[in-house]
C-alpha positions, -999 to +999 in steps of 0.1 A: +000+000+000+015+033-011+018+065+011-012+081-006-034+051+000-023+049+036-030+086+041-064+083+025-073+052+046-063+069+078-082+101+068-113+080+059-111+061+092-107+093+112-136+110+094-157+078+097-152+078+134-162+114+136-193+105+116-203+077+140-199+101+169-222+127+153-247+101+141-250+085+175-254+118+193-223+109+215-244+095+244-213+081+261-198+116+261-228+133+275-255+110+288-278+139+296-277+153+260-310+166+247-320+167+211-351+182+194-364+156+171-379+169+139-390+140+117-387+106+134-384+077+110-401+044+119-409+011+100-441+028+088-435+053+059-432+089+070-440+118+047-410+142+043-433+172+044-408+199+041-395+185+008-429+179-008-453+202-028-486+199-045-467+187-076-448+155-083-417+151-061-398+118-067-367+100-081-345+108-051-308+099-044-285+109-016-247+104-016-233+102+019-210+129+033-206+125+070-240+133+086-251+156+058-268+142+027-272+162-005-307+149-013-313+153-051-347+145-066-368+152-097-398+175-095-421+195-117-428+221-091-406+247-108-427+244-140-461+242-122-468+206-132-449+207-165-415+192-173-393+178-146-359+190-134-336+180-106-333+199-073-312+195-042-322+197-005-296+190+021-308+166+048-293+159+083-299+122+091-289+110+126-293+079+146-296+083+184-286+050+199-298+057+234-333+063+223-330+040+192-344+068+172-337+080+136-342+116+129-342+136+097-339+174+098-344+195+067-348+231+055-377+241+033-357+267+014-320+258+017-292+279+004-272+257-020-234+257-021-213+264-051-209+227-061-246+220-059-255+251-080-229+244-106-239+208-109-276+216-113-268+243-138-250+217-159-278+192-158-311+210-160-327+223-193-362+227-207-365+189-212-374+163-185-346+152-162-354+120-141-337+095-119-305+112-106-278+089-092-242+091-082-211+070-085-185+083-062-148+075-060-144+056-093-107+061-101-101+099-099-136+109-109-171+113-094-201+108-117-237+122-116-262+102-138-297+110-149-321+104-178-333+131-202-359+131-231-345+159-252-342+135-281-378+124-279-371+093-258-353+090-225-315+086-228-290+081-199-267+110-195-239+120-171-215+146-160-183+140-141-156+159-122-123+152-106-128+182-083-153+168-059-132+163-028-135+131-007-162+134+020-178+163+002-152+188+015-142+215-010-120+244+000-115+262-033-136+294-038-139+286-075-167+265-089-158+229-097-154+220-134-179+194-146-174+177-179-205+170-199-233+164-201-226+133-223-248+106-235-241+071-222-241+056-257-229+022-243-263+019-227-287+039-248-310+025-274-337+039-297-361+034-268-363+047-232-333+039-210-332+052-174-320+047-138-284+033-141-270+020-108-235+005-103-221-022-080-191-046-077-168-016-073-182+002-103-177-026-129-213-039-131-246-020-135-283-023-138-307+000-156-343-002-170-355+000-206-385-007-227-363-017-257-379-052-260-413-039-273-413-001-268-438-003-240-429-027-212-400-019-189-375-045-177-343-044-158-311-050-178-276-057-167-241-051-181-206-060-170-177-036-179-145-057-179-119-030-184-132-001-164-113+015-136-128+001-105-134+021-073-101+029-055-081+013-084-060+031-110-056+006-137-081+004-165-101+028-187-120+058-171-157+051-168-167+081-189-146+068-219-163+034-216-198+049-214-192+067-247-184+036-267-208+020-291-239+004-277-233-029-259-256-059-257-271-055-223-289-086-210-323-087-194-320-098-158-346-126-159-347-133-122-358-097-115-383-097-143-420-106-143-451-099-164-457-061-163-431-034-157-400-036-136-383-002-132-360+021-112-334-003-099-311+010-071-282-011-057-265-006-023-239-032-015-255-066-021-291-054-023-311-041-052-345-023-047-369-016-075-405-009-084-429-032-103-466-035-112-463-073-114-492-096-104-496-102-067-489-067-056-509-044-034-520-023-064-503+000-089-465-001-086-450-018-055-415-019-041-394-051-040-359-060-030-334-089-039-300-099-026-268-107-045-252-140-036-222-155-054-227-130-082-263-139-088-294-119-079-320-138-058-358-139-062-374-105-055-393-101-022-421-075-017-416-050+011-451-059+021-481-040+034-461-017+058-445-001+028-467-008-002-502+006-007-530+002-032-515+033-049-481+037-066-448+034-049-419+046-071-381+049-074-368+034-041-334+043-027-315+029+003-293+047+028-272+027+054-269+045+087-248+027+112-271-003+121-301+010+103-312+008+067-335+035+054-357+033+024-366+065+006-393+064-021-421+083-036-459+076-036-491+091-047-510+076-018-536+098+000-525+120+028-497+138+010-495+173-003-505+162-038-491+143-068-461+121-058-446+128-024-413+117-009-414+092+020-389+074+042-391+042+063-368+021+084-365-013+067-337-027+089-359-058+097-363-067+060-326-059+052-307-066+084-273-070+068-256-052+039-224-064+024-202-038+008-181-062-011-203-055-041-205-017-036 
């Protein structure tokens, strides 16, 4: 291990320890600490009211930087129910071990930092932008993915930068330089292609497409043999690979059923997705499957605590110490209107996450 790798490992370990202290509320340091809880997350979905509007708010993702999450999602609020673009709302997510309580704090009208404003300025335009996602620490670059229908159908696009600092810290007063947007021609077809999500250190991915018949969505997989894997230096940068000619992605049969299977999101060895397959509670429901020995297992429904007779859409996982949080959107009654963003503790359904496949 070279000096740079050792330094980075020590820094990561130090910051990780600091994160644990903040996320646990440091009960051993001050057993009488008091905390004003704002939005307590339980195993029953909680509406993230400060994020939601009367319009559609969905398609969320949140890369982890210590205890602050830059929560990106798609919404048509800015165009009064018209086209969708991507917005960012920072969230503070904390687990308080003494009370065994998860809390989310958020601002209704946050002031965005320079990196957030620069990134959104690169991505948003008068077309629809859906399904944001990140791939952090792949070689020397960080990537932001989304899908856009400027061409008439949805294509996967991305921007990337080498100037996002590790752990989200940026000290330069100048805006970071983002290359792109570029089309991921390796993945895109003449049909709709959306929601790319990476695993196995960035060398394997899933996405959804209706390329089979132009109507029904299925989940497709692709392995990239020569890409630079996360924390490794040998290989071809991911952005160069993504701009190659279209590859033959394979439909992941174990994750497929009659109907539509959409919006895959992988964290570690678990994939979550939405489907309107038979046997659900109604509309689109949320499912998960685990990766074992390189193969995805049979999907399992999150059940009646999560799914409703309405539509549950674009799930996303966050691992917080011993807890696993599921963020998703739903048009169920009781929200502010359209699709609203929700969060639930699904630690019982997904008690262990393996990061070997991250």
